[in-house]
Backbone as CSV, one residue per row, in Angstrom:
resi,resn,N_x,N_y,N_z,CA_x,CA_y,CA_z,C_x,C_y,C_z
1,MET,73.557,-30.933,-17.482,72.540,-31.859,-17.500,71.758,-31.284,-15.968
2,LYS,72.687,-31.177,-14.935,72.088,-31.394,-13.626,71.432,-29.675,-13.637
3,LYS,72.132,-28.722,-14.393,71.679,-27.280,-14.310,70.148,-27.603,-14.865
4,LYS,69.989,-28.124,-16.158,68.543,-28.280,-16.794,67.690,-28.919,-16.021
5,LEU,67.887,-30.175,-15.301,67.242,-30.720,-14.270,66.659,-29.779,-13.091
6,MET,67.713,-29.268,-12.593,67.252,-28.402,-11.555,66.542,-27.158,-11.919
7,ILE,66.722,-26.522,-12.939,65.859,-25.390,-13.512,64.462,-26.144,-13.634
8,GLY,64.435,-27.123,-14.338,62.929,-27.832,-14.645,62.187,-27.960,-13.210
9,VAL,62.955,-28.531,-12.188,62.350,-28.831,-10.849,61.775,-27.431,-10.454
10,LEU,62.598,-26.584,-10.293,62.495,-25.117,-9.600,61.253,-24.564,-10.366
11,SER,61.057,-24.704,-11.925,60.094,-24.223,-12.691,58.714,-24.769,-12.289
12,ALA,58.812,-26.175,-12.117,57.489,-26.964,-11.773,57.068,-26.569,-10.421
13,GLY,58.233,-26.447,-9.420,57.845,-25.974,-8.029,57.178,-24.660,-8.143
14,LEU,57.499,-23.817,-8.831,57.102,-22.389,-9.034,55.542,-22.338,-9.518
15,ILE,55.251,-23.268,-10.621,53.902,-23.129,-11.167,53.235,-24.053,-10.267
16,LEU,53.557,-25.052,-9.725,52.495,-25.858,-8.815,52.357,-24.864,-7.609
17,GLY,53.159,-24.217,-7.135,53.065,-23.382,-6.090,52.088,-22.089,-6.341
18,GLY,52.238,-21.553,-7.456,51.250,-20.282,-8.025,49.915,-21.057,-8.135
19,ALA,49.792,-22.313,-8.731,48.433,-22.455,-9.037,47.696,-23.179,-7.505
20,LEU,48.708,-23.432,-6.678,48.030,-23.801,-5.089,47.908,-22.266,-4.581
21,ALA,48.439,-21.297,-4.748,48.102,-20.237,-4.088,46.787,-19.396,-4.835
22,VAL,46.519,-19.780,-6.282,45.387,-19.075,-7.065,44.014,-19.920,-6.546
23,GLY,44.239,-21.297,-6.392,43.270,-22.044,-5.840,42.851,-21.656,-4.435
24,ALA,43.824,-21.504,-3.579,43.541,-20.928,-2.353,42.841,-19.525,-2.045
25,THR,43.196,-18.563,-3.228,42.486,-17.476,-3.024,41.083,-17.618,-3.557
26,ASN,41.022,-18.334,-4.655,39.383,-18.375,-5.091,38.768,-19.381,-4.092
27,LYS,38.994,-20.335,-3.342,38.333,-21.100,-2.278,38.196,-19.840,-1.019
28,ASP,38.981,-19.001,-0.808,38.756,-17.831,0.226,37.516,-17.045,-0.325
29,LYS,37.441,-16.616,-1.762,36.339,-15.891,-2.184,35.388,-16.619,-2.198
30,GLN,35.045,-18.008,-2.498,33.836,-18.835,-2.397,33.507,-18.843,-1.017
31,ASP,34.296,-19.001,0.058,33.943,-19.053,1.462,33.245,-17.690,1.773
32,SER,33.824,-16.668,1.335,33.309,-15.417,1.719,32.226,-15.011,1.203
33,THR,31.997,-15.505,-0.155,30.494,-15.404,-1.007,29.670,-16.124,-0.232
34,ALA,29.799,-17.393,0.086,28.910,-18.235,0.900,28.696,-17.665,2.247
35,GLN,29.520,-17.116,2.908,29.209,-16.424,4.252,28.459,-15.325,4.218
36,LYS,28.429,-14.511,2.956,27.729,-13.271,2.768,26.212,-13.879,2.368
37,VAL,25.968,-14.833,1.662,24.621,-15.494,1.252,24.002,-15.891,2.768
38,SER,24.861,-16.649,3.514,23.975,-17.153,4.710,23.766,-16.065,5.689
39,ASP,24.469,-14.750,5.519,24.173,-13.907,6.385,22.799,-12.927,6.078
40,ILE,22.348,-13.324,4.886,21.075,-12.619,4.500,19.942,-13.292,5.232
41,LYS,19.120,-12.052,5.828,18.131,-12.708,6.661,16.738,-12.189,6.132
42,GLU,15.796,-12.951,6.585,14.309,-12.697,6.187,14.029,-11.440,7.145
43,MET,13.234,-10.149,6.318,12.749,-9.300,7.082,11.639,-9.626,7.654
44,ILE,11.258,-8.919,9.033,10.133,-9.137,9.754,8.980,-8.692,8.946
45,THR,7.698,-9.099,9.204,6.589,-8.689,8.277,6.081,-7.183,8.823
46,VAL,5.119,-6.886,7.895,4.410,-5.536,8.310,3.761,-5.676,9.730
47,GLU,3.151,-6.758,9.783,2.291,-7.208,10.887,3.098,-7.311,12.105
48,GLU,4.395,-7.992,12.002,5.104,-8.292,13.209,5.529,-6.744,13.677
49,ALA,5.988,-5.771,12.752,6.315,-4.585,12.884,5.135,-3.794,13.680
50,LYS,3.889,-3.935,13.315,2.816,-3.404,13.770,2.733,-3.943,15.307
51,GLN,2.892,-5.188,15.496,2.616,-5.717,16.821,3.905,-5.220,17.825
52,ILE,4.920,-5.090,17.514,5.970,-4.632,18.008,5.605,-3.206,18.561
53,ALA,5.321,-2.336,17.816,5.384,-0.873,17.809,4.001,-0.647,18.880
54,LEU,2.715,-1.768,18.834,1.634,-1.471,19.622,2.222,-2.049,21.136
55,GLY,3.250,-2.724,21.226,3.819,-3.097,22.438,4.541,-1.938,23.136
56,LYS,4.914,-1.042,22.447,5.489,0.175,22.974,4.670,1.508,23.198
57,ALA,3.515,1.477,22.642,2.507,2.709,22.627,1.079,2.097,22.188
58,ASP,0.198,2.576,23.001,-1.318,2.028,22.780,-1.924,3.168,21.597
59,GLY,-2.769,2.822,21.015,-3.516,3.596,20.039,-3.875,2.949,18.702
60,VAL,-4.044,3.598,17.598,-4.340,3.206,16.318,-3.184,3.299,15.371
61,VAL,-2.827,2.383,14.778,-1.716,2.454,13.702,-2.201,3.295,12.456
62,GLU,-1.701,4.489,12.102,-2.132,5.077,11.306,-1.206,4.836,9.912
63,GLY,0.019,4.444,10.057,0.839,3.925,9.007,1.936,3.245,9.489
64,ILE,2.590,2.447,8.492,3.518,1.556,8.652,4.608,1.710,7.240
65,GLU,5.740,2.135,7.335,6.374,2.418,6.093,7.689,1.729,6.432
66,LEU,8.378,0.915,5.260,9.632,0.320,5.230,10.557,1.288,4.471
67,ASP,11.541,1.658,5.175,12.559,2.604,4.824,13.861,2.097,4.756
68,GLN,15.079,2.923,3.991,16.310,2.389,4.185,16.998,3.755,4.420
69,HIS,18.263,3.534,5.299,19.127,4.745,5.621,20.296,3.887,5.891
70,LYS,21.299,4.520,4.925,22.729,4.114,4.911,22.672,2.388,4.809
71,GLY,21.867,1.821,4.195,22.129,0.371,3.863,21.253,-0.224,5.155
72,ASN,20.664,0.441,6.091,19.899,-0.135,6.955,18.503,-0.152,6.801
73,HIS,17.764,-1.283,6.913,16.195,-1.179,6.579,15.636,-1.331,7.968
74,TYR,14.433,-0.314,7.876,13.757,-0.196,9.041,12.319,0.136,8.718
75,TYR,11.422,-0.181,9.893,10.015,0.190,9.807,9.892,1.549,10.498
76,GLU,9.110,2.486,10.116,8.371,3.653,10.634,6.949,3.300,10.802
77,VAL,6.621,3.273,12.174,5.278,2.708,12.491,4.643,4.234,13.211
78,GLU,3.535,4.610,12.726,2.912,6.080,13.156,1.674,5.587,13.959
79,ILE,1.700,5.877,15.167,0.435,5.316,15.979,-0.191,6.667,16.536
80,GLU,-1.415,6.668,16.675,-2.098,7.904,17.227,-3.083,7.502,18.314
81,ASN,-3.127,8.155,19.453,-4.221,7.848,20.492,-4.719,9.169,20.778
82,GLU,-5.571,9.293,21.670,-6.242,10.536,22.136,-5.434,11.696,22.542
83,ARG,-4.181,11.201,23.269,-3.511,12.531,23.703,-2.051,12.485,23.015
84,LYS,-1.558,11.596,22.345,-0.296,11.712,21.454,-0.197,10.976,20.303
85,ASP,0.764,11.512,19.590,1.284,10.755,18.299,2.434,9.993,18.431
86,PHE,2.846,8.948,18.022,4.104,8.157,18.240,4.523,7.825,16.834
87,ASP,5.931,7.938,16.653,6.619,7.434,15.339,7.515,6.361,16.214
88,ILE,7.584,5.254,15.785,8.383,4.036,16.488,9.105,3.375,15.116
89,TYR,10.504,3.331,15.315,11.237,2.853,14.301,11.950,1.487,14.720
90,ILE,11.775,0.632,13.883,11.974,-0.875,14.244,12.855,-1.249,13.141
91,ASP,13.881,-1.993,13.641,15.072,-2.586,12.510,14.120,-3.592,11.887
92,ALA,14.104,-3.681,10.584,13.220,-4.717,9.629,13.898,-6.068,9.628
93,TYR,15.074,-6.309,10.299,15.586,-7.788,10.232,15.506,-8.269,11.548
94,THR,15.790,-7.482,12.596,15.858,-8.111,14.090,14.586,-7.919,14.771
95,GLY,13.665,-6.486,14.497,12.643,-6.386,15.145,12.890,-5.490,16.370
96,GLU,14.194,-5.074,16.601,14.672,-4.238,17.683,14.009,-2.829,17.544
97,VAL,13.441,-2.378,18.460,13.096,-1.112,18.597,14.291,-0.245,18.719
98,LEU,14.312,0.799,17.396,15.544,1.652,17.452,15.326,2.897,17.969
99,SER,13.996,3.542,18.062,13.548,4.598,18.833,12.053,4.737,18.839
100,VAL,11.869,5.692,19.565,10.433,5.931,19.992,10.304,7.687,19.902
101,GLU,9.492,8.328,18.991,9.374,9.762,19.166,7.813,9.692,19.437
102,GLU,7.561,10.906,20.382,6.260,11.210,20.633,6.099,12.446,20.543
103,ASP,4.802,12.936,20.239,4.548,14.212,20.116,2.865,14.425,20.670
104,ASP,2.724,15.664,21.397,1.181,15.891,22.084,0.496,15.926,20.685
105,ASP,-0.769,15.453,20.697,-1.655,15.576,19.735,-2.391,16.541,20.115
106,ASN,-2.376,17.557,19.128,-2.864,19.046,19.330,-3.703,19.323,18.246
107,ASP,-4.140,18.332,17.495,-5.092,18.528,16.424,-6.430,18.593,16.831
108,ASP,-7.066,19.956,17.026,-8.393,20.119,17.505,-9.563,19.983,16.446
109,ASP,-9.089,19.878,15.185,-10.100,19.621,14.176,-10.630,18.157,14.094
110,ARG,-10.155,17.328,14.824,-10.574,15.919,14.807,-11.645,15.849,15.610
111,ASP,-12.742,15.133,15.078,-14.000,14.953,15.674,-13.774,13.865,16.810
112,GLN,-13.081,12.770,16.285,-13.047,11.568,16.942,-11.819,10.815,16.337
113,VAL,-11.355,10.015,17.330,-10.178,9.071,17.089,-10.798,7.817,16.388
114,VAL,-10.190,7.297,15.445,-10.501,6.235,14.706,-10.942,4.931,15.475
115,SER,-11.889,4.553,15.278,-12.400,3.250,16.271,-11.956,2.150,15.415
116,ALA,-10.906,1.417,15.863,-10.361,0.272,15.198,-11.385,-0.828,15.115
117,GLN,-12.463,-0.914,15.851,-13.292,-1.811,15.699,-14.151,-1.925,14.338
118,ASN,-14.200,-0.570,13.697,-14.956,-0.452,12.377,-14.247,-0.773,11.232
119,LEU,-12.680,-0.629,11.620,-11.773,-1.000,10.285,-11.255,-2.401,10.202
120,ILE,-10.983,-2.578,8.711,-10.464,-3.882,8.724,-9.071,-3.833,9.295
121,PRO,-8.417,-5.106,9.700,-7.104,-4.761,10.102,-5.965,-4.768,9.168
122,HIS,-4.837,-4.211,9.677,-3.707,-3.890,8.507,-3.498,-5.028,7.718
123,GLN,-3.368,-6.287,8.329,-3.090,-7.522,7.768,-3.892,-7.830,6.512
124,GLU,-5.259,-7.564,6.780,-6.125,-8.071,5.753,-6.166,-6.906,4.597
125,ALA,-5.659,-5.740,4.715,-5.579,-4.771,3.954,-4.491,-5.138,3.074
126,ILE,-3.356,-5.481,3.698,-2.094,-6.077,3.024,-2.475,-6.914,1.973
127,GLU,-3.057,-8.099,2.577,-3.573,-9.300,1.734,-4.324,-8.873,0.585
128,ILE,-5.306,-7.960,0.715,-6.055,-7.670,-0.403,-5.337,-6.960,-1.378
129,ALA,-4.247,-5.873,-0.995,-3.514,-5.136,-1.847,-2.678,-6.219,-2.720
130,GLU,-1.873,-7.011,-1.906,-0.945,-7.988,-2.494,-1.707,-8.883,-3.530
131,LYS,-2.912,-9.161,-3.210,-3.502,-10.158,-4.303,-4.030,-9.265,-5.282
132,ALA,-4.317,-7.960,-5.286,-4.812,-7.305,-6.379,-3.757,-7.004,-7.437
133,VAL,-2.546,-7.029,-6.925,-1.287,-6.495,-8.001,-0.142,-7.546,-8.013
134,ASN,-0.407,-8.494,-7.225,0.732,-9.517,-7.180,1.905,-9.111,-6.771
135,GLY,2.089,-8.511,-5.638,3.247,-7.623,-5.092,3.579,-7.810,-3.683
136,LYS,4.482,-7.082,-2.944,4.941,-6.876,-1.628,4.652,-5.561,-1.322
137,VAL,3.893,-5.544,-0.064,3.728,-4.129,0.464,4.849,-3.689,1.123
138,THR,5.185,-2.288,0.854,6.443,-1.721,1.367,6.005,-0.761,2.298
139,GLU,4.631,-0.134,2.031,4.348,1.094,3.019,2.718,0.966,3.129
140,ILE,2.236,1.430,4.104,0.499,1.283,4.351,0.296,2.494,5.367
141,ASN,-0.640,3.373,4.774,-0.959,4.355,5.549,-2.644,4.336,5.890
142,LEU,-3.210,4.880,6.915,-4.532,4.850,7.166,-4.786,6.565,7.288
143,ASP,-5.645,6.946,6.107,-5.933,8.330,5.983,-7.372,8.442,6.005
144,GLU,-7.715,9.844,6.286,-8.997,10.128,6.404,-9.685,11.296,5.605
145,ASP,-10.566,11.203,4.668,-11.194,12.480,3.975,-12.534,12.477,4.237
146,ASP,-13.020,13.517,4.699,-14.555,13.833,4.929,-15.185,12.730,5.750
147,ASN,-14.368,12.185,6.913,-14.817,11.203,7.625,-14.982,9.766,7.206
148,GLN,-14.312,9.859,5.844,-14.356,8.410,5.309,-12.706,7.764,5.374
149,TYR,-12.621,6.771,5.976,-11.245,6.122,6.073,-10.809,5.127,5.143
150,HIS,-9.530,5.364,4.617,-9.129,4.291,3.494,-7.508,4.191,3.905
151,TYR,-7.148,2.933,3.335,-5.894,2.590,3.445,-5.083,3.024,2.328
152,GLU,-3.994,3.497,2.244,-3.162,3.857,1.174,-1.924,2.848,1.109
153,LEU,-1.959,2.106,0.200,-0.655,0.972,0.247,0.349,1.205,-1.061
154,GLU,1.597,1.148,-0.684,2.449,1.158,-1.781,3.165,-0.345,-1.686
155,LEU,3.400,-0.832,-3.146,3.761,-2.176,-3.340,4.834,-2.281,-4.275
156,LYS,5.696,-3.320,-4.175,6.854,-3.610,-5.175,6.199,-4.782,-5.768
157,THR,6.297,-4.782,-7.211,5.986,-5.873,-8.130,6.997,-6.156,-9.110
158,ASN,6.797,-7.503,-9.623,7.748,-7.702,-10.812,7.624,-6.556,-11.963
159,LYS,6.764,-5.983,-12.056,6.648,-5.123,-13.146,6.967,-3.822,-12.847
160,GLY,7.118,-3.428,-11.345,7.366,-2.088,-10.973,6.944,-1.710,-9.603
161,GLU,6.640,-0.414,-9.420,5.848,-0.084,-8.211,4.283,-0.067,-8.575
162,ALA,3.542,-0.330,-7.256,2.023,0.098,-7.408,1.588,0.739,-6.225
163,GLU,0.536,1.355,-6.436,-0.168,2.163,-5.357,-1.708,1.595,-5.454
164,VAL,-2.196,1.245,-4.083,-3.478,0.941,-4.110,-4.216,1.650,-2.885
165,GLU,-5.545,1.952,-3.108,-6.301,2.624,-2.165,-7.506,1.792,-1.831
166,LEU,-7.493,1.411,-0.641,-8.707,0.404,-0.112,-9.542,1.375,0.788
167,ASP,-10.906,0.889,0.706,-11.972,1.328,1.722,-11.578,0.684,3.109
168,ALA,-11.272,1.323,4.163,-10.708,0.900,5.490,-11.960,0.255,6.067
169,VAL,-13.021,0.275,5.888,-14.052,-0.491,6.566,-14.643,-1.687,5.706
170,THR,-14.879,-1.483,4.101,-15.221,-2.694,3.441,-13.948,-3.466,2.843
171,GLY,-12.779,-2.977,2.686,-11.770,-3.610,2.067,-11.862,-3.285,0.637
172,LYS,-12.794,-2.777,-0.140,-12.949,-2.411,-1.441,-11.898,-1.608,-2.088
173,VAL,-11.301,-2.246,-3.050,-10.327,-1.336,-3.786,-10.786,-0.029,-4.436
174,LEU,-10.502,0.846,-4.111,-11.037,2.228,-4.488,-10.165,2.859,-5.742
175,GLU,-8.832,2.641,-5.751,-7.877,3.078,-6.809,-6.683,1.989,-6.952
176,LEU,-6.171,2.035,-7.961,-5.133,0.899,-8.360,-4.131,1.466,-9.455
177,GLU,-3.003,1.805,-9.145,-2.098,2.314,-10.166,-0.642,1.471,-10.078
178,ILE,-0.252,1.177,-11.267,1.024,0.554,-11.429,1.961,1.108,-12.287
179,ASP,3.173,1.638,-11.741,4.208,2.347,-12.533,5.251,1.129,-13.185
180,ASP,4.961,1.285,-14.495,5.842,0.278,-15.084,7.261,0.402,-15.012
181,LEU,8.115,-0.542,-15.054,9.501,-0.301,-14.858,10.222,0.008,-16.031
182,GLU,9.427,-0.114,-17.279,9.852,0.130,-18.613,9.555,1.742,-18.822
183,ASP,8.741,2.376,-18.248,8.540,3.772,-18.512,9.731,4.674,-18.183
């Protein structure tokens, strides 16, 4: 009888101990998941990346692109002035300048450097494009064709990716293309 009682007590102890161990493991997993969720930070905006880059180099921002390499997100901001071109890489979460690359501007075929006074600001171009496709801008570039300046923007939408081309002076949508996720 004592033997059966002792076996019952030991069995109950083992079952209870196992249940407590499983519960503790699940609690650790929940705590770990909660920690990962709390580690998620907001990315800085394209406009913030532009301002950080302009703090490192003077000129006209020709393009801002959100990229990823080995799980790290960063903005590549292209700035041009009369003497040099700059590529400035900025951490998309912290705003830290990762690197600045500069190159002498040897483009002799350019008649003039873009006058920033004549162009709509990047932020206005972003707002127009985001409103046009109900998405989030991931890349913006300022381009020139036949002395006409336009912004080319890439966006992510809930339907897929979109490309918008805007007149850089008037803000008019020149071209709109949405790539469906279902294609």
